[in-house]
TORDRENTOR-999287 format. One record per residue (C-alpha): residue number from 1; residue in three letters; z, y, x. Coordinates in nm, 2 decimals. Each point is the difference from the previous one (the first is absolute). Last residue first. Example, Ala and Ser with C-alpha at 12.3 -4.5 7.8 and 13.67 -1.06 7.14 Angstrom:
# TORDRENTOR-999287
<site dofi="2" dolum="Ser" up="0.71" north="-0.11" east="1.37"/>
<site dofi="1" dolum="Ala" up="0.07" north="-0.34" east="-0.14"/>
//
This chain:
# TORDRENTOR-999287
<site dofi="93" dolum="Ala" up="0.59" north="0.57" east="2.43"/>
<site dofi="92" dolum="Arg" up="-0.10" north="0.26" east="-0.35"/>
<site dofi="91" dolum="Leu" up="0.30" north="-0.04" east="-0.15"/>
<site dofi="90" dolum="Glu" up="0.15" north="0.12" east="0.27"/>
<site dofi="89" dolum="Glu" up="-0.21" north="0.27" east="0.12"/>
<site dofi="88" dolum="Pro" up="0.11" north="0.15" east="-0.36"/>
<site dofi="87" dolum="Arg" up="0.41" north="0.00" east="0.04"/>
<site dofi="86" dolum="Ala" up="0.15" north="-0.28" east="-0.18"/>
<site dofi="85" dolum="Val" up="0.30" north="0.04" east="-0.24"/>
<site dofi="84" dolum="Gly" up="0.05" north="0.35" east="-0.01"/>
<site dofi="83" dolum="Lys" up="-0.10" north="0.06" east="-0.36"/>
<site dofi="82" dolum="Glu" up="-0.33" north="0.14" east="-0.04"/>
<site dofi="81" dolum="Val" up="-0.19" north="-0.23" east="0.31"/>
<site dofi="80" dolum="Leu" up="0.18" north="-0.27" east="-0.25"/>
<site dofi="79" dolum="Leu" up="-0.17" north="0.18" east="-0.25"/>
<site dofi="78" dolum="Met" up="-0.30" north="0.04" east="0.20"/>
<site dofi="77" dolum="Arg" up="-0.04" north="-0.42" east="0.06"/>
<site dofi="76" dolum="Ile" up="0.13" north="-0.07" east="-0.36"/>
<site dofi="75" dolum="Ala" up="-0.28" north="0.16" east="-0.20"/>
<site dofi="74" dolum="Ala" up="-0.24" north="-0.13" east="0.25"/>
<site dofi="73" dolum="Phe" up="0.04" north="-0.34" east="-0.01"/>
<site dofi="72" dolum="Trp" up="0.00" north="0.00" east="-0.38"/>
<site dofi="71" dolum="Arg" up="-0.36" north="0.16" east="0.01"/>
<site dofi="70" dolum="Glu" up="-0.10" north="-0.24" east="0.13"/>
<site dofi="69" dolum="Tyr" up="0.15" north="-0.23" east="-0.22"/>
<site dofi="68" dolum="Tyr" up="-0.27" north="0.14" east="-0.23"/>
<site dofi="67" dolum="Ser" up="-0.28" north="0.03" east="0.23"/>
<site dofi="66" dolum="Ala" up="-0.04" north="0.31" east="0.21"/>
<site dofi="65" dolum="Ala" up="-0.29" north="0.18" east="0.05"/>
<site dofi="64" dolum="Leu" up="0.04" north="0.20" east="-0.37"/>
<site dofi="63" dolum="Tyr" up="0.36" north="0.11" east="0.11"/>
<site dofi="62" dolum="Glu" up="-0.10" north="0.11" east="0.39"/>
<site dofi="61" dolum="Gly" up="-0.30" north="0.19" east="-0.06"/>
<site dofi="60" dolum="Val" up="0.21" north="0.18" east="-0.23"/>
<site dofi="59" dolum="Gly" up="0.29" north="0.04" east="0.15"/>
<site dofi="58" dolum="Leu" up="0.36" north="-0.18" east="-0.11"/>
<site dofi="57" dolum="Arg" up="0.19" north="0.17" east="-0.17"/>
<site dofi="56" dolum="Glu" up="-0.03" north="-0.18" east="-0.30"/>
<site dofi="55" dolum="Gln" up="0.19" north="-0.32" east="0.20"/>
<site dofi="54" dolum="Ala" up="0.22" north="0.22" east="0.11"/>
<site dofi="53" dolum="Asp" up="0.13" north="0.08" east="-0.36"/>
<site dofi="52" dolum="Arg" up="-0.04" north="-0.35" east="-0.13"/>
<site dofi="51" dolum="Phe" up="0.27" north="-0.12" east="0.27"/>
<site dofi="50" dolum="Glu" up="0.27" north="0.35" east="-0.01"/>
<site dofi="49" dolum="Asp" up="-0.02" north="-0.14" east="-0.42"/>
<site dofi="48" dolum="Leu" up="0.04" north="-0.32" east="0.13"/>
<site dofi="47" dolum="Asn" up="0.33" north="0.01" east="0.22"/>
<site dofi="46" dolum="Tyr" up="0.03" north="0.12" east="0.34"/>
<site dofi="45" dolum="Val" up="0.21" north="-0.16" east="0.27"/>
<site dofi="44" dolum="Gly" up="0.23" north="-0.10" east="-0.20"/>
<site dofi="43" dolum="His" up="0.01" north="-0.42" east="0.02"/>
<site dofi="42" dolum="Lys" up="-0.13" north="-0.05" east="-0.27"/>
<site dofi="41" dolum="Ile" up="-0.31" north="0.21" east="0.05"/>
<site dofi="40" dolum="Leu" up="-0.09" north="-0.12" east="0.37"/>
<site dofi="39" dolum="Ala" up="0.07" north="-0.40" east="-0.13"/>
<site dofi="38" dolum="Gly" up="-0.27" north="0.10" east="-0.29"/>
<site dofi="37" dolum="Asn" up="-0.20" north="0.14" east="0.25"/>
<site dofi="36" dolum="Leu" up="0.00" north="-0.20" east="0.30"/>
<site dofi="35" dolum="Ala" up="-0.06" north="-0.33" east="-0.24"/>
<site dofi="34" dolum="Phe" up="-0.31" north="0.12" east="-0.21"/>
<site dofi="33" dolum="Val" up="-0.14" north="0.12" east="0.39"/>
<site dofi="32" dolum="His" up="0.05" north="-0.35" east="0.14"/>
<site dofi="31" dolum="Ala" up="-0.20" north="-0.08" east="-0.35"/>
<site dofi="30" dolum="Glu" up="-0.26" north="0.14" east="0.05"/>
<site dofi="29" dolum="Trp" up="0.09" north="-0.11" east="0.37"/>
<site dofi="28" dolum="Asp" up="-0.15" north="-0.33" east="-0.10"/>
<site dofi="27" dolum="Glu" up="-0.38" north="0.06" east="-0.14"/>
<site dofi="26" dolum="His" up="-0.05" north="-0.03" east="-0.37"/>
<site dofi="25" dolum="Phe" up="0.29" north="0.09" east="-0.13"/>
<site dofi="24" dolum="Arg" up="0.10" north="-0.05" east="-0.45"/>
<site dofi="23" dolum="Pro" up="-0.30" north="-0.18" east="0.04"/>
<site dofi="22" dolum="Glu" up="-0.33" north="0.04" east="-0.27"/>
<site dofi="21" dolum="Asp" up="0.03" north="-0.20" east="-0.28"/>
<site dofi="20" dolum="Pro" up="-0.38" north="0.12" east="-0.07"/>
<site dofi="19" dolum="Glu" up="-0.07" north="0.32" east="0.21"/>
<site dofi="18" dolum="Glu" up="-0.08" north="0.31" east="-0.19"/>
<site dofi="17" dolum="Asp" up="-0.17" north="0.21" east="0.15"/>
<site dofi="16" dolum="Ile" up="0.04" north="0.39" east="-0.08"/>
<site dofi="15" dolum="Pro" up="-0.25" north="0.20" east="-0.14"/>
<site dofi="14" dolum="Pro" up="-0.14" north="0.25" east="0.31"/>
<site dofi="13" dolum="Phe" up="0.19" north="0.37" east="0.03"/>
<site dofi="12" dolum="Gly" up="-0.30" north="0.31" east="0.00"/>
<site dofi="11" dolum="Thr" up="0.21" north="0.17" east="-0.32"/>
<site dofi="10" dolum="Met" up="0.32" north="0.03" east="-0.04"/>
<site dofi="9" dolum="Gly" up="0.19" north="-0.04" east="-0.33"/>
<site dofi="8" dolum="Gly" up="0.32" north="-0.22" east="0.14"/>
<site dofi="7" dolum="Val" up="-0.05" north="0.12" east="0.37"/>
<site dofi="6" dolum="Asp" up="0.35" north="0.04" east="0.07"/>
<site dofi="5" dolum="Asn" up="0.06" north="-0.18" east="0.36"/>
<site dofi="4" dolum="Ile" up="-0.13" north="0.28" east="0.15"/>
<site dofi="3" dolum="Arg" up="0.21" north="0.27" east="-0.14"/>
<site dofi="2" dolum="Ser" up="0.05" north="0.23" east="-0.29"/>
<site dofi="1" dolum="Met" up="0.11" north="0.34" east="0.03"/>
//
């Protein structure tokens, strides 16, 4: 069973626009999400495989509508709830 992230060979997707000299982060919040993920992995809250799986488990609509780091942030929130670190209502606040 393929997931939404596995779009290889699917039709209907536009070509990827490459940005010459693209910066690593377009917004400050993206760097914070990157650092947060690294810290949570380093401290054993979850591992890289779990993080990748969480991104792949996002709903199709959410996955396709989200930017790269928005998917990261959604996966982090999902894992924090699943691991009992935070409750959904805490993350919505």
